[in-house]
C-alpha positions in Angstrom: 31.0 20.3 -17.6 27.5 19.6 -18.8 24.7 21.1 -16.6 23.0 18.4 -14.6 19.4 17.6 -15.7 17.0 19.4 -13.2 14.4 16.9 -12.0 11.4 17.9 -9.7 9.6 15.0 -8.0 6.1 16.1 -6.7 5.3 14.0 -3.5 7.6 12.3 -1.1 5.8 8.9 -0.8 7.5 5.7 -1.3 7.6 5.9 -5.1 8.8 9.5 -5.1 11.6 8.7 -2.7 12.6 5.7 -4.7 12.6 7.6 -8.1 14.5 10.5 -6.5 17.3 8.6 -5.1 17.9 6.7 -8.2 17.9 9.7 -10.5 20.3 11.7 -8.1 22.6 8.5 -8.2 22.6 8.7 -12.0 23.8 12.3 -11.8 20.6 14.3 -12.0 19.9 17.4 -9.8 16.8 16.3 -7.9 14.3 18.2 -5.7 11.3 16.7 -4.0 8.4 18.9 -3.3 6.1 17.7 -0.5 2.9 19.5 0.7 3.1 17.8 4.0 5.6 18.5 6.9 7.6 15.2 6.5 8.3 12.5 3.9 6.3 9.3 3.6 3.0 10.2 2.0 0.5 8.0 3.7 3.3 6.5 5.8 3.7 9.5 7.9 3.9 9.2 11.6 2.1 11.1 14.5 3.8 11.5 17.9 2.1 12.5 21.1 2.9 12.1 24.8 5.5 9.5 24.2 3.3 7.4 21.7 4.5 7.0 18.0 1.7 6.0 15.6 2.3 4.8 12.1 -0.5 6.7 10.3 -0.6 4.3 7.1 0.9 1.1 6.2 1.5 -1.3 9.0 2.3 -4.7 7.3 5.8 -5.5 6.2 5.7 -8.1 3.5 8.0 -8.9 0.6 11.3 -8.0 2.5 13.2 -8.9 -0.7 11.9 -5.7 -2.4 13.3 -3.5 0.4 16.5 -5.3 0.5 17.0 -5.1 -3.3 16.3 -1.4 -3.2 18.9 -0.8 -0.6 21.5 -3.0 -2.4 21.3 -0.6 -5.4 23.1 1.9 -2.9 25.4 -0.8 -1.6 23.3 -0.8 1.6 21.4 -3.4 3.4 18.4 -3.4 5.5 20.2 -3.9 8.7 22.2 -0.6 8.0 18.9 1.2 8.8 16.8 -0.7 11.2 16.2 -4.1 13.0 13.8 -6.2 11.1 11.9 -8.7 13.2 9.8 -11.6 11.9 6.5 -11.9 13.7 5.6 -15.4 15.1 2.7 -15.9 14.9 2.3 -13.7 11.9 -1.2 -12.5 12.8 -4.4 -13.6 14.4 -7.8 -14.1 12.9 -10.9 -13.8 15.1 -13.9 -15.7 13.7 -15.9 -15.1 16.8 -15.5 -15.2 20.6 -13.0 -17.9 21.6 -12.8 -18.9 17.9 -9.4 -17.8 16.5 -6.6 -18.9 14.3 -3.0 -17.8 14.8 -1.2 -17.9 11.5 2.2 -19.6 12.1 5.6 -18.5 10.8 6.9 -21.8 9.9 5.9 -24.0 7.2 5.7 -27.1 9.3 3.1 -25.5 11.6 1.3 -24.0 8.8 0.8 -27.5 7.1 -0.3 -28.8 10.6 -2.9 -26.0 10.9 -4.4 -26.9 7.5 -4.6 -30.5 8.4 -6.3 -29.8 11.6 -8.9 -27.7 10.0 -9.3 -29.7 6.8 -7.8 -33.3 6.9 -6.0 -34.0 3.6 -5.8 -30.4 2.7 -2.0 -30.1 3.2 -1.6 -31.7 -0.3 -3.6 -29.1 -1.9 -1.8 -26.4 0.2 1.6 -27.7 -1.3 0.0 -27.3 -4.8 -1.3 -23.9 -4.0 2.0 -22.6 -2.6 4.1 -24.1 -5.4 1.9 -22.2 -7.9 2.0 -19.0 -5.8 5.9 -19.2 -5.6 6.0 -19.4 -9.4 3.8 -16.4 -9.7 5.8 -14.5 -7.2 9.1 -15.3 -8.9 7.8 -14.5 -12.5 5.5 -11.7 -11.3 8.1 -9.8 -9.2 11.0 -10.4 -11.6 9.2 -9.9 -15.0 5.9 -8.2 -14.8 6.2 -5.5 -12.2 9.3 -3.9 -13.6 7.7 -3.3 -17.1 6.6 0.2 -17.7 3.4 -1.0 -19.4 3.3 1.6 -22.1 1.8 -0.9 -24.4 0.5 -4.3 -24.6 3.3 -5.2 -27.0 5.7 -5.4 -23.9 3.9 -8.6 -23.0 4.2 -10.3 -26.4 7.1 -12.4 -25.4 6.8 -16.2 -26.0 8.4 -16.9 -22.5 5.9 -14.6 -20.8 3.0 -16.0 -22.8 3.8 -19.4 -21.4 4.1 -17.8 -18.0 0.8 -16.1 -18.5 -1.1 -19.3 -18.6 0.7 -20.5 -15.4 0.1 -17.1 -13.7 -3.7 -17.7 -14.1 -4.3 -14.1 -15.3 -7.9 -14.9 -16.4 -9.1 -16.9 -13.4 -10.2 -15.3 -10.1 -8.9 -15.8 -6.7 -12.4 -16.9 -5.3 -12.6 -19.8 -7.8 -8.9 -20.6 -7.4 -9.0 -20.9 -3.6 -12.4 -22.6 -3.4 -11.4 -25.3 -5.9 -8.7 -26.4 -3.7 -10.1 -26.0 -0.2 -13.5 -26.5 1.5 -13.0 -25.3 5.0 -14.4 -21.8 5.3 -11.8 -20.5 7.6 -9.0 -21.7 5.4 -10.7 -20.0 2.5 -10.9 -16.8 4.4 -7.3 -17.0 5.5 -6.2 -17.4 1.7 -8.5 -14.7 0.4 -7.5 -12.1 3.1 -4.3 -10.8 1.4 -6.1 -9.6 -1.7 -7.8 -7.0 0.5 -4.4 -5.2 0.2 -5.1 -5.1 -3.6 -8.4 -3.3 -3.2 -10.8 -5.8 -4.8 -13.0 -8.6 -3.9 -11.7 -12.1 -4.4 -14.2 -12.7 -7.2 -12.7 -9.7 -9.1 -9.0 -10.3 -8.3 -7.0 -12.4 -10.8 -5.8 -15.6 -9.5 -2.2 -14.2 -10.5 -2.4 -12.6 -7.0 -2.1 -15.8 -5.0 1.5 -14.6 -5.2 0.5 -12.4 -2.2 -0.2 -15.7 -0.3 3.4 -16.7 -0.9 4.6 -13.5 0.4 2.4 -13.8 3.4 2.7 -17.5 4.4 6.2 -18.4 3.3 8.2 -15.1 3.1 6.5 -14.0 6.5 5.2 -10.9 8.2 8.0 -8.6 9.4 8.3 -5.5 11.6 10.9 -2.8 11.5 11.6 -1.9 15.2 10.7 1.7 15.7 7.9 1.5 13.2 7.1 1.6 9.5 8.3 5.2 9.3 11.8 3.7 9.7 11.6 2.6 6.0 10.8 6.2 5.1 13.7 7.6 7.2 16.1 4.9 5.5 15.0 6.0 2.0 15.2 9.7 2.6 18.7 9.2 4.2 19.6 7.3 1.0 18.2 10.1 -1.2 19.9 12.8 0.8 23.2 10.9 0.5 22.8 11.1 -3.2 22.3 14.8 -3.2 18.4 15.0 -3.3 16.9 18.2 -1.8 13.6 18.2 0.1 11.2 21.0 0.3 8.4 20.3 2.9 5.2 22.3 3.4 5.3 23.1 -0.2 2.1 22.9 -2.2 2.1 22.7 -6.0 -0.8 24.8 -7.4 -0.2 24.5 -11.1 1.9 22.9 -13.8 2.3 25.2 -16.9 3.1 23.6 -20.2 3.7 25.0 -23.7 3.7 22.8 -26.9 3.2 19.6 -24.6 6.3 20.4 -22.5 6.0 21.4 -18.9 7.8 24.7 -18.4 6.8 25.9 -14.9 5.8 24.3 -11.5 4.0 27.0 -9.5 4.0 26.5 -5.7 3.0 28.5 -2.6 6.8 29.0 -2.2 7.8 30.1 -5.7 8.1 28.7 -9.2 10.4 26.0 -10.5 11.5 25.3 -14.1 12.7 21.6 -14.3 13.8 19.6 -17.3 11.7 16.7 -16.2 8.8 16.1 -13.6 7.9 13.0 -11.9 4.3 13.3 -10.3 4.1 11.2 -7.3 1.1 13.0 -6.0 -2.5 11.7 -6.6 -2.5 11.0 -10.4 -6.2 12.3 -10.6 -5.4 15.4 -8.8 -2.3 16.3 -10.9 -4.3 15.6 -14.2 -7.5 17.3 -13.4 -6.4 20.1 -11.2 -2.7 21.0 -11.9 -2.6 20.6 -15.7 -4.7 22.6 -18.3 -7.4 20.6 -19.9 -5.5 20.5 -23.2 -2.6 18.5 -21.5 -4.6 15.8 -19.9 -4.5 12.2 -21.1 -7.8 11.3 -19.4 -11.1 13.1 -18.6 -13.3 13.1 -15.6 -15.4 10.4 -17.0 -12.5 8.1 -17.3 -11.8 8.5 -13.6 -15.4 8.2 -12.6 -15.3 4.8 -14.3 -12.3 3.5 -12.5 -12.7 1.0 -9.7 -11.1 2.5 -6.7 -9.6 0.5 -3.8 -11.3 1.1 -0.5 -10.8 4.2 1.8 -10.3 3.5 5.4 -11.7 4.7 8.8 -8.8 4.7 11.2 -8.5 5.4 14.9 -5.2 5.9 16.6 -5.6 5.1 20.4 -3.4 5.7 23.4 -4.2 3.3 26.3 -3.0 3.6 29.9 -2.8 -0.3 30.3 -1.5 -3.4 28.5 -4.0 -5.5 26.6 -4.5 -9.4 26.8 -5.2 -12.0 24.1 -4.1 -10.0 21.1 -1.1 -10.0 18.8 0.7 -7.4 16.8 -1.7 -7.9 13.9 -5.4 -9.0 14.5 -8.1 -9.4 11.9 -11.7 -9.6 12.9 -13.8 -11.8 10.5 -16.6 -12.5 12.7 -19.1 -10.9 10.3 -19.9 -11.8 6.7 -17.0 -10.9 4.4 -19.1 -10.8 1.2 -21.8 -8.5 2.7 -19.0 -6.0 3.8 -17.4 -6.3 0.2 -20.8 -5.6 -1.4 -21.1 -2.4 0.7 -17.7 -1.3 -0.5 -17.8 -2.3 -4.2 -21.3 -3.0 -5.4 -23.7 -0.8 -3.4 -21.3 1.8 -1.8 -22.4 2.8 1.8 -21.4 2.8 5.3 -21.1 -0.9 6.3 -23.7 -2.3 8.5 -21.5 -5.1 10.1 -17.9 -4.4 9.1 -15.0 -6.5 9.4 -12.1 -4.7 11.0 -8.3 -4.8 11.7 -6.6 -3.9 15.0 -2.8 -3.3 15.1 -1.0 -3.2 18.5 2.7 -2.6 17.6 3.6 -2.0 21.2 3.2 -5.9 21.7 6.4 -6.1 19.6 8.1 -2.8 20.0 8.4 -0.9 23.4 9.6 2.2 21.8 6.1 3.2 20.4 4.3 3.6 23.7 5.4 4.4 27.3 6.1 1.4 29.6 2.9 -0.3 30.8 0.7 1.5 28.1 -0.4 0.2 24.8 -0.3 1.7 21.2 -3.5 0.5 19.3 -5.2 1.4 16.0 -8.4 0.2 14.4 -9.1 0.2 10.7 -12.4 -0.4 8.8 -12.2 -0.7 5.1 -15.0 1.6 3.6 -16.2 2.6 0.2 -14.4 5.7 -1.3 -16.4 8.8 -1.9 -18.8 8.4 1.1 -20.0 11.4 3.2 -17.6 11.7 6.1 -18.7 13.1 9.4 -17.8 13.2 13.1 -21.1 11.6 13.8 -20.3 8.6 11.7 -16.9 8.3 13.1 -18.2 8.3 16.7 -20.8 5.7 15.8 -18.3 3.5 14.4 -15.7 3.9 17.1 -18.4 2.8 19.8 -19.1 -0.2 17.6 -15.5 -1.2 17.4 -14.8 -0.8 21.2 -18.0 -3.0 21.8 -16.9 -5.7 19.3 -13.2 -5.5 20.5 -14.6 -6.1 24.0 -16.8 -9.0 23.1 -14.3 -10.8 21.0 -10.9 -10.3 22.9 -12.1 -9.6 26.5 -10.5 -6.2 26.5 -12.7 -3.2 27.7 -10.7 -0.2 26.6 -13.6 2.4 27.1 -12.2 3.7 30.4 -8.5 3.4 29.5 -8.2 5.8 26.6 -5.7 8.6 27.2 -6.5 10.2 23.9 -7.5 9.1 20.3 -7.4 10.5 16.9 -9.7 9.6 14.0 -8.7 9.6 10.3 -11.0 9.0 7.3 -12.1 10.3 3.8 -11.9 13.9 4.5 -8.3 13.7 5.8 -7.3 11.6 2.8 -8.6 14.3 0.5 -7.2 17.1 2.7 -3.7 15.6 3.3 -3.1 13.7 0.0 -5.6 15.1 -2.6 -6.7 11.5 -2.6 -9.4 10.9 -5.4 -12.7 10.0 -3.6 -10.7 9.9 -0.4 -9.2 6.4 -1.4 -6.6 5.0 0.9 -5.1 2.3 -1.3 -5.2 3.7 -4.8 -6.7 1.7 -7.7 -8.2 -1.8 -7.3 -6.2 -4.5 -8.9 -9.0 -6.0 -11.1 -8.3 -7.7 -14.4 -9.4 -4.7 -16.2 -7.0 -2.5 -14.3 -3.9 -4.8 -14.4 -0.6 -4.0 -16.2 -1.0 -2.1 -19.4 -4.6 -1.4 -18.4 -3.7 0.9 -15.6 -3.5 4.7 -16.0 -0.3 5.1 -18.0 3.0 6.3 -16.6 3.5 8.5 -19.6 1.7 11.9 -19.5 0.5 13.9 -22.5 3.1 16.3 -21.3 6.3 14.8 -22.8 8.8 15.6 -19.9 6.4 14.4 -17.2 5.8 10.9 -15.9 3.5 9.5 -13.2 4.5 7.1 -10.5 2.9 5.6 -7.4 -0.3 3.6 -6.4 -2.6 4.9 -9.2 -0.2 3.7 -12.0 1.9 0.5 -12.5 2.5 -1.8 -10.8 -0.3 -0.9 -8.1 -1.0 -0.3 -4.5 1.1 -1.3 -1.5 4.6 -0.3 -0.3 6.6 -2.8 -2.2 4.8 -2.0 -5.5 5.3 1.7 -4.8 9.0 1.3 -4.4 9.1 -0.6 -7.6 7.1 2.1 -9.3 9.7 4.6 -8.5 12.5 2.4 -9.8 10.6 1.9 -13.1 9.9 5.6 -13.7 13.5 6.5 -12.8 14.7 4.0 -15.4 12.2 5.7 -18.1 13.6 9.2 -17.2 17.2 7.8 -17.5 16.5 6.3 -20.9 15.0 9.7 -22.0 18.0 11.5 -20.9 20.4 9.2 -22.7 18.5 9.6 -26.0 18.5 13.5 -25.6 
């Protein structure tokens, strides 16, 4: 019997879990090496005194991507967790007593648009039809391409689709052409924040996110987002994948462009193939010898990174009023905050922010009568991080939260934990402390992203710094794509 190909996956984020499970299913001997104490990457959890905090992703969009992955193993979402659709999907605060609750039904959505801008439901219909087309084509054609070369996109059918996908227009123009009401414009521009760029620099292709948001809906896995990680780890282990936690890769030694040894704090490994799901920049610039790197430091410095984040995980000894599971605070100028992230990087003067309160939906994440809350401010990557800055912004958030929602939490905090740039670097080796990877600008889309292929012939990259991009569903797909590439290499060997 032939020896099984030995695969090492560096990093147990969503892309790494996805790739590991699929390669093991195909008959490979797969080991996942993870520097932290659990799987999930940025989707780790923190537990304390009966509270469970999702430390990273908190939005469950594109449920079809999760379902399709589980189906590859003859499983379904309900085999692992209860998925609940949130209704309303989320709340946007434009000021005190000035809110929009985004409805979960199409009928109520069209009513909302008509109320805010009479006659706009017709344009909403046009917008959503286009968004559906982009979602169907983008999620079935584009995202599964390995993007090794522009030639992958020279397909007459895709060329026609490319025009309809509005690859060259931007989201700001696309939205503003159809809608005049500023609240509706902000509602439709909001999802591109997940892509790490301003609406002016995000291709109109990504209105597909609006289809995911407004039509497919916002969901929540009871127990928290880490339930997805648990499901994917369980699937991987059922396929025979082995996990090594608290194991830090210190060097990848290669000879004649072939990786021979992975050195870690717990010994050496000699795989046939490597999948790097750790931070791409870290692997390239710190684990590989200079001769084996595809890009230099100048290349990375010229990339447009998605934002970092300042997060606060807060345990409250009371229930809150007037808030939903997801709450967006757009009471300040969006463009000014964006400029302080992308154009003139600095700590924001009047930041927009997000508050998530999963205990509104799920009583398992906080003790009875208590509340699980976290705040998030998007910030420019690479800023100087300090406890003084964290305290300053926490006080600002508590004050704004009180003003806008009527909830004074200052005397109700049992404990809190902050998380920002230094933590992203320390825990994930994140380039410039980024939280969301590489911004999805036109110049960083598809084959213009850092390549999956390494200069080391038996190593490929996966995750948010390569194709198809940032976010949980794209990361799962990234793992599927890289697994397929390795399987193709094995069949040729």
